[in-house]
N, C-alpha and C positions, 0 to 999 in steps of 0.2 A: 261808380262807388259800390253798387250792389255786387258786381262781380268780385271786387276786392274783398268785400265782407264774406262772400261765399267761399273764397279761397282761404280766408282765415278760419272759417267754420269747418271747412272740409268739403270738397266738391260733391260728395255723395251723402252728406249729413243734412237732414232737414233742419230748418231754422226753428228755434224755440221762440214763440211769441212773447213779446215784452208786455206784461200786464201792469195794472195800476199798483199792485203791491210791490213789484220790483222797481217801478219808477219812484215810488215813495221812499224806498230804501236807498235808491241811487241818489235821490235829492238830499237825503240825510247825510250823505258822505260824498259831496261833489268833488273832493280832491282825489278820489280813487280812480285813476285812469284804467286800472285793470278791469274793474267792474264795468266801466263805461264801454270799453271796446268789446268785452265779452257779451254784454247785453245787446249792444248795437249790432254785433255780428250774429246774434241769435244762438250763441253757444249754450248747450245744456250744461250748466255749471255743476249740477249734481253728478252727472256722468263723468265730467272732467275731474271733479274732486276724488271720485272713486278710482279713476285711472291714475291719479297722482299718489294714491295710497293714503289719502286723508278723507275718507267718506264722512259726510256731515249728516247729522240727524235733523237738520233744518227742514221744515215743511209740515204739511198737514197729514195726519194719519188717514188711512182709507175709511176708518170708522167715522172720523170727523167729517170727511167729505160726504159720505153717505147720509149722515144725520143732517148736515147742512142742506143738501139737495132736497131731502124730504121736507124739511121745515120751510124752505123757499117755495116748494110746490104748494104747501098748505096755505102760505100767505097769499099766493097769487091765484088761488082757486076761485072759481065762479067769476072769471073775468077780472080778477083783482079787486073784488068788492071790499074785502077786509083791508087790503092795502090802501085803497083810496079813502076808506073811512078814517084810517090812521093819519093819512096825509092831511085830510080836511081838519081833523081834530087838533093835530099838533102844529101844522104849518100854516093853515089858512082857514081858521074857524069863521071868518067873516064872509067867506064865499058861500055860494049856494051848495047844498049837499050834493055829492056826486051820485048821479043816477043814470044808468045807461051810458057810462063812459066809453069812448072809442078806444079800441085796442088794434092799431093798424098792423098789418103784416109787414115785417121788416126783412123777410127772407130775400136773399139775392146771391149772386155768384161771387165768391171770394170776399176778402175783407174790404177791398176797395168798393165793390158793388154794394155791400152792406152799409158801408160808411155813407155812400151817396144816397142810398134808400133812407137811412136814418135822417140825414139832413133834409130830405124832401118831406118826410113825415113830420118833422119838427116845424118846418115852415107852414105846412098845411094846418097843423094843430094850433099853431099860434094865432092864425086868423080865424079859426072856427069858433072861438068864444065859449068853449066848453071844456070839460075834463077829458084828458087823453092820457092813457097809460102806454108807454113804450117799454115793452118787455125785452130785456137784453139788447138794447141798441148797440150799434158799433160806432165808436168815435175815433178820431185820429189826432195825434199830438206830435208835433215836431220836437224831438229830443236830441240835442247835440248833432243836428244834421241828419238824423235818421228818423223815419216815420214810425211811430208806435201806434198800434191799433188796440183800443181799450174797449172793454165790454162791461159797463156797470150793470148791476142787478136790475135796475129800472130807472126811468126818468119819467116824471109826471109833468104834464103841461096844465097849468091852472086856467080857469076861465078868463083871468085878466091877461093871459099870454105869458106869464112867468114860468120859468123852468126850475124844477127841483130834482135833486139826486136822491135816490133811495138806496141805502145800504142794508142788506139782509145778512145777519150774522148768526151763527149757531151758539155763541157763548151766552149764558143766561143773565138775566137781570134778577137779582134776589132782593126782595123788599124795595124795589124801585131803583136799585143801584147795580152797576156792572163793574167789572174789573177795569180800573182807570187806564192801565197800560193797553188793554185790548180796545177800549173806546178811543184812545189816542191814535192807535194804529189805524182803526177804521176811519177816523177823521182825516188823517193824512192821505189815506187812499181815496176818500171822497173828494178831497181837495184836488187831486189829479183829474178826476172826472169833471169837476167844475171848470178847471182850466181848459180842458178840451171842449167843453160845451161853450165856453166863452168865445173860442175861436170860431165855432159854428155860428153863434149868434152875431158875431161881428160882420158876417157876410150878408145879413138880412137888413132890410130897411122897412120900417124902423127896427132898431136893435132891441130884441126882447130882453127882459131882466133874467139873469141867471142868479137864482137866490143863493145866498151864502149860509142859509140854515138848511141842513139836510135832515132827512128822516132816517134814524137808525132803528131797525126792527130786530128784536131779539126774543128768544123764548122767555116766558114769564115763570120765574121760580121753578126752573128745571122741568117745566111742563112743555107741551108742544103748542101752547097758546101764544100768539104773537103779542108783544107789547112794543109800542113805538115811543120814541123820544126825539125831540128836536135837538140837534147839535150845531152850534155856531162854529163854522170852520174858517172864519175870516183870517185868524192868525195862521192856521195851517196852510191856507191858500197863499198868503203873502210869503211865508217862509219857503214853500215849495216852489213858487214862481221865481223867487230870488235865487234859490239854489240851482234850479234847472238852467237858469240863464248863465250861471257861472261855469257850467260844465264845459270842459274842453271839447271842441268839435272832434267827432270821430275821425274825420279825414286827417287831422293833425296827428292823432295818436297812431293811426294806421301807417302814415308816411314815415314815422320814426321807427317802425319795427324793422328788424333784419329781413332781408329777402328770403322767402320760403317759409316764413313763420306760419304755423298751422296749429289749431287747437283741437283737431279731431281726436276723440277719445281713443280711437284704435291705434294711435301712434305709440311708439315705445315710450316708457315712462321717462327716460332721460331726455328725450326730445321734447316731450310735453313740459317737463320741468323747466327746460331752457326757454321754451316759448313763453310760459307764464311769467318767468322771472324777467323776461325782456320788457315787461310792462310794469311800471312802478305801481305799488299798492299803497293804500293809506289805511292800514289795519287799526282798529280800535275794538275794545271789548264789546261794543254795541253790535259789531258785525256778527257775533255768535248767534243772534236772534234774527238776522236779516239776510245772511249770505251763505250760500252753500260752500264757498271756498274758505270760510272763516278758519277752520282748523288748520288748513295748509298755510294760510297767511300768518296765523298766530305762531305756528312753529318756526316759520322763517323770521318773524319779528323777534322771537326768543333767541334764536341762533345769532342774530345780528345785534342783540342787546338793545333793540330799539325801545325808546321810552313810550312810543305810541301804545304799546301793549298795556301800559299802566293807566290809560284813560286819556281822553281828549283834554279835560281840564288841566291835568298835570302837564301834559305836553305843551299846552298854551303858556303855562307859567314858566317853563324852562327856556323859552325863546329859541336861540340858535343851537342849544345843546340837544342833540338828537339821539345819543346813545347813553346807556347807563355808565359806561366807562368814562365818557366825557363829563358826565355829571359828577362822578366821584373824583376825577382828576381836578375839576374846578373847585370842588369843596375842600380838597386838600391844599389848594393853592398852587398846584403844579402847572396849571394851564388856565386859560380864560382871562378875559379883560376885567380888571377890578371895577371899572366903571359900569360894566354891565349889571343892571339890577338883579338879574337872575343869579349871576356869579356872586355878587355881594351877599345876596340872601343865603345862598348855599354855604358860603364861608362863615357867615354869622351863625347859621344853624349848626355847622360842624364845630365851631368854637363852643357853643352852648352845650352841645352833646359831650364834648371832651371835658368841660367843666363839671357837668353833672356826673359823669362817670368817675372823675377824680374825687369829687366830694363823696360819692357813694363808696368808693374804695377806702377813703380815710375813715368814714363812719364804721365800715365793717371791721377795719383794723382795730379801731378803738374799742368796739364792742367785744371783739375777740380777746383783746388784752384785758379788758375789765372782767370778762368771763373767766379767764385763766386765773386772775388774782382771787376771784371769789371761790373758785374751786380749790385753790391752795389753802385759803383760810378755812374753808369747810373741812378739809382733810386734817389740818392741825387741831381744830376743835373736836373732831371725831376721835382723834388719838387721846386727847385730854379726857374726854368722857369715858373712854374705854379704860384708861388707867385708873380713874376714880372708882369705876365699878369694880375693878379687880381688887382695889384696896378695901372697899367696903365689904366685899364677900369674904375676905380673910380676917375680918375683925381688926384690921389695922396691922396684923402681923405679916411678916414676909411669907410669900407663897413660893414653894419650891418648884423647880422647872418641871418635875414630873407631874404635879397636879395641873399645872397649866396645860401641859401637853395632853393629859387625860381629858 
């Protein structure tokens, strides 16, 4: 299978690692086979989008990356003393304060080696009975038949043997509150790490607790001072686990592709377009903030008149109607099963719209007619007033035409 994925990616193209952010986005759209196969094969979707002529602005700026790295280094300075203080205060205030916590060396050769070293460090720390900070551990998670290697910012082992995920982000908390959308994205990302940790924990005896409250560390009020808050990710974990389980296995998607399909960015644009279109996509407006191919897929959805570009809630309401043309035809009564609730609702809406337009037209006609009568009456009245004024000015005697002209 690895050889097949390498062929899809391009024989000389290095694989792009699948991170937790990509996994969270993939889990949010499990019906998109296109993203599943591209991520599984390690295709660089940003380069692919540029080669297709639809470059995306998705991703972090270099400034944001630099600021985030500087903030993370500050949080982890002095052996992670400030980070462990926040973990103790927000997640485990009943435990003994962290002092002289262990920070094991997790370096090893390759992602497989680092994953094994992390598992060993977690097992040793669980039985040590003290605080342990794992800085950038490596975890593995099976996703649709492909192994994804994940690197959380930190994992903390508590004195009671429990494990907690730490997410360090560069967006600020202002007056104790952060952007809800960014907090939600961080929670979904942390949920992926929790799922991977649970797989590691399941191999130990006894099984340690992987806590479902994670620590989110952000700058306080636009400063560089860290502020921590506990985030309950039970809901995000359950949703992510369910969505990842629904993903079509990559082997099935790859077997359905035409022979010779390749997504290497150096291929001609026509060949790349055909290769991408050979895999069905499930575009939705939410993809614009989560996928590098969103602009390309949106343009294709517009060309096809797909209703998915109008949003998932509307798409769900329309049932089997998948294009705008089908929706309009069903609303006019030209097609569709009248027993279908979606078709019946569309026809009712079309009838209400036609009735409203007819009534509006009738009101406009009446107002126009009334306005015309009023204008006519006003003109007659003005003529009478003018005649009276002329008569008064002449003392009641006839006025000759020359005086009037003058």
